[in-house]
C-alpha positions in Angstrom: -55.8 100.2 90.8 -57.3 97.5 92.9 -56.4 97.5 96.4 -55.2 93.9 96.1 -53.1 94.5 93.4 -51.6 97.8 95.4 -50.9 95.5 97.9 -48.8 92.9 95.0 -47.0 95.8 93.7 -45.2 97.2 97.5 -44.6 94.5 98.4 -42.8 93.4 95.4 -40.8 96.7 95.7 -39.5 96.3 99.0 -38.3 92.4 98.4 -36.3 93.9 95.4 -35.5 96.3 97.6 -33.8 93.9 100.1 -31.9 92.1 97.9 -30.5 95.0 96.7 -29.0 96.4 100.3 -28.5 92.5 101.5 -31.9 91.5 102.8 -30.7 94.1 105.6 -33.6 96.2 106.5 -36.7 93.6 106.4 -37.3 92.2 109.9 -36.7 88.6 110.2 -35.1 87.9 107.3 -32.2 85.4 107.3 -28.6 87.3 106.9 -25.9 85.2 105.5 -21.8 86.2 106.0 -19.4 85.0 104.9 -17.6 82.4 106.6 -14.3 82.2 108.5 -12.9 80.0 111.0 -9.9 79.8 113.6 -8.3 76.5 114.1 -6.5 75.0 117.2 -3.2 75.3 115.7 -2.0 78.3 113.8 1.0 77.3 112.2 0.3 76.0 108.6 3.3 73.5 108.4 2.9 70.8 110.5 4.5 67.1 111.5 2.7 63.7 112.2 4.5 60.3 112.2 2.9 56.4 110.6 0.2 55.4 112.7 0.0 58.0 114.9 -3.4 60.2 115.5 -2.9 63.3 114.2 -5.6 66.1 115.5 -6.6 70.1 114.5 -9.9 71.6 115.0 -11.5 74.1 113.5 -14.2 76.6 114.8 -15.9 78.4 112.0 -18.2 81.4 112.3 -21.2 82.4 112.1 -21.4 79.0 114.3 -24.5 77.0 113.1 -24.6 78.5 109.4 -21.8 76.7 108.2 -21.0 73.3 106.5 -17.4 72.0 107.4 -14.8 69.3 105.5 -11.8 68.0 105.6 -10.2 66.8 102.8 -6.6 65.0 102.3 -4.6 65.4 99.5 -7.8 66.5 97.0 -9.7 63.2 98.9 -13.0 64.2 101.4 -12.4 62.5 104.6 -14.4 64.3 107.5 -17.4 66.8 107.4 -17.1 67.5 111.5 -15.1 70.9 112.4 -13.1 68.7 114.6 -10.9 66.3 112.4 -8.8 62.7 113.3 -6.8 61.2 111.0 -4.5 58.5 110.9 -1.4 58.7 108.5 -0.4 54.9 107.3 2.5 56.4 104.5 5.5 58.8 105.2 5.9 61.8 102.8 4.6 65.7 102.5 0.2 65.9 102.9 -1.6 68.2 102.2 -4.9 68.8 104.5 -7.6 71.4 103.0 -10.3 73.0 105.6 -13.3 74.1 103.8 -16.3 75.9 105.5 -19.3 77.0 103.4 -22.7 78.4 103.6 -25.2 80.9 101.5 -22.9 83.7 101.4 -19.8 82.2 100.5 -16.5 79.7 101.4 -13.7 80.1 103.2 -10.8 77.6 102.7 -7.5 77.3 104.6 -4.9 74.3 104.0 -1.8 72.9 106.0 1.4 71.2 104.7 1.6 67.7 107.0 5.2 66.2 107.2 4.5 62.6 107.8 7.8 61.2 109.1 8.2 57.0 109.5 8.9 55.3 112.3 9.9 51.7 113.2 9.3 49.0 116.2 10.1 45.5 115.3 10.6 42.2 117.1 11.6 39.0 117.0 10.0 35.6 117.8 12.2 34.8 120.1 11.6 37.8 122.2 14.9 39.3 123.7 16.8 35.9 124.3 20.6 36.4 123.2 21.0 32.4 123.0 18.9 30.0 122.1 19.2 26.2 121.7 18.0 24.2 118.4 18.8 20.5 117.7 20.8 18.9 115.6 18.9 18.6 111.5 16.3 21.1 112.8 15.4 23.7 110.5 16.2 27.6 111.9 13.1 29.5 111.5 12.6 33.7 113.5 10.6 35.9 112.4 10.9 39.7 112.9 7.4 40.8 113.7 6.8 44.7 112.1 5.0 46.5 114.4 5.4 49.9 113.2 6.8 51.0 110.4 6.7 50.8 106.2 9.7 50.0 103.9 11.9 47.9 105.8 14.4 46.5 104.7 15.3 43.1 106.6 19.0 41.6 106.9 19.3 38.3 108.7 23.3 37.2 108.7 24.6 33.7 110.5 27.9 33.4 111.2 28.9 37.1 109.1 27.2 35.8 106.0 23.5 36.8 104.4 20.8 34.4 104.1 18.1 36.1 103.8 16.3 39.6 103.0 12.6 38.5 103.8 11.3 39.1 107.6 11.1 35.2 108.3 14.2 33.5 108.4 13.6 30.0 107.6 15.4 27.1 105.3 18.5 27.1 107.6 19.2 23.9 108.2 21.4 22.9 111.2 23.5 20.2 110.6 26.5 21.2 112.5 26.6 20.4 116.3 28.6 24.0 116.8 27.3 27.3 118.1 26.0 29.8 114.9 25.7 33.5 115.7 22.7 35.2 114.1 22.3 38.8 113.4 19.1 40.4 112.3 19.1 43.5 111.1 15.7 46.0 109.8 15.7 49.3 108.8 14.2 52.2 107.3 13.9 55.7 106.9 13.0 56.5 110.6 16.2 54.4 111.8 17.9 50.9 112.6 16.9 47.9 115.0 19.2 45.1 115.0 19.7 42.1 117.3 21.8 39.7 118.0 21.9 36.2 119.5 23.5 33.0 120.2 22.1 29.3 118.4 24.0 26.2 120.0 22.9 23.4 117.8 22.5 20.4 120.4 22.7 16.9 119.6 19.7 14.8 119.6 19.1 11.9 121.8 20.6 8.4 120.0 18.8 6.7 117.6 20.3 4.2 115.3 19.1 2.4 112.0 19.9 -1.2 111.2 20.1 -3.1 107.6 18.3 -5.8 108.5 15.1 -4.9 111.1 13.8 -8.4 111.3 13.9 -10.0 114.9 15.0 -13.8 113.2 17.7 -14.4 111.0 18.0 -17.6 108.7 20.9 -18.7 106.7 22.6 -21.7 105.0 25.4 -23.4 106.1 28.8 -21.2 105.1 27.0 -18.2 103.8 28.3 -15.0 105.0 26.1 -12.3 107.6 26.1 -9.2 107.3 24.3 -6.8 109.7 25.4 -3.0 109.5 23.7 0.0 112.2 23.4 3.6 111.0 23.7 6.4 113.8 21.1 8.8 112.6 21.9 11.2 115.7 23.6 11.7 119.0 26.7 9.7 117.7 29.6 12.1 118.7 31.8 9.7 120.9 29.8 7.0 120.3 30.4 3.0 120.0 29.5 -0.1 119.3 29.3 -3.8 120.2 28.4 -6.6 118.6 28.1 -10.2 120.2 27.3 -13.6 119.1 25.8 -15.9 122.3 27.7 -13.5 124.7 31.4 -13.6 123.3 32.3 -9.9 121.3 32.8 -11.1 117.8 32.8 -6.6 116.3 33.3 -3.4 117.7 32.6 -1.5 114.5 29.6 -0.6 112.8 29.0 -3.7 110.8 29.2 -7.3 111.7 30.5 -10.1 109.2 30.2 -13.4 110.3 30.9 -17.1 108.5 28.2 -19.2 109.2 30.2 -22.4 109.8 28.2 -24.6 112.3 24.6 -25.5 112.1 22.0 -24.2 114.9 20.8 -21.5 116.6 22.5 -18.3 118.2 21.7 -15.4 119.6 22.6 -11.8 118.3 23.2 -8.6 120.2 24.1 -4.9 119.3 24.7 -2.3 121.8 25.1 1.3 121.1 27.0 4.1 123.4 26.9 7.1 122.9 29.9 10.4 124.4 26.5 11.2 127.6 26.1 7.5 128.0 22.6 7.2 126.0 22.4 3.3 124.6 20.6 1.6 121.8 20.6 -1.9 121.9 19.2 -4.4 119.5 18.8 -8.4 119.5 18.6 -11.3 116.3 18.2 -14.8 116.6 20.2 -16.7 114.5 19.1 -20.4 112.8 22.2 -21.7 110.4 
């Protein structure tokens, strides 16, 4: 046999022997050890909260020869030894760490009980008394800052009126003080806030059956004018005058035009807090 063939045969025998003995006897050969790992926590049953950062670190061996992967409920979430995660839903979660190299695989799983949290604020802040105008819609929002599966409840004067996070569609047509209560509940607990809503009268506003500045009536016709208070009518009084003479103190003026001529009609309304509305017409008979 040629010298070159002898050398090849000898090398082949060495490689066969090396693989049979785990390559331990060949200088410079790469030797893989099955991976193992320790962790920043020793327990396998852990706890966390929704929207809170959960962290755990693996320390695999041998160093520099291991590929790391983290799974949450069988979904790959990280390929680093250090794992950071934020749970968005409560419940029992399974987190598994897997280390791999050429010699094998190492797995360790953790059970994480994720609890819900509850953080709510109202759009009116911490106010215990607010004001709204009569006939204004009451609209207040419960703003969820943290937590899921929240049940909302709004009560006005002891009656449940909404289960949405926003209270709306409540018209304040009575001038009074309403008692409002909000309650938000989930598995983490309950948030509630009580406050009063003072309904205030609007500024005095009056509408008239005839808005023209000049009126024309035939002799012996009957003139009819009516004042309708839209807002601010608490304690209101009316006064109608023709050429300075009071002819009516109700919300209506009825006048028989039995004399030809040009007349001045004036109206004045004063409510209980001194607000006034005045109006005048020129009447030609």
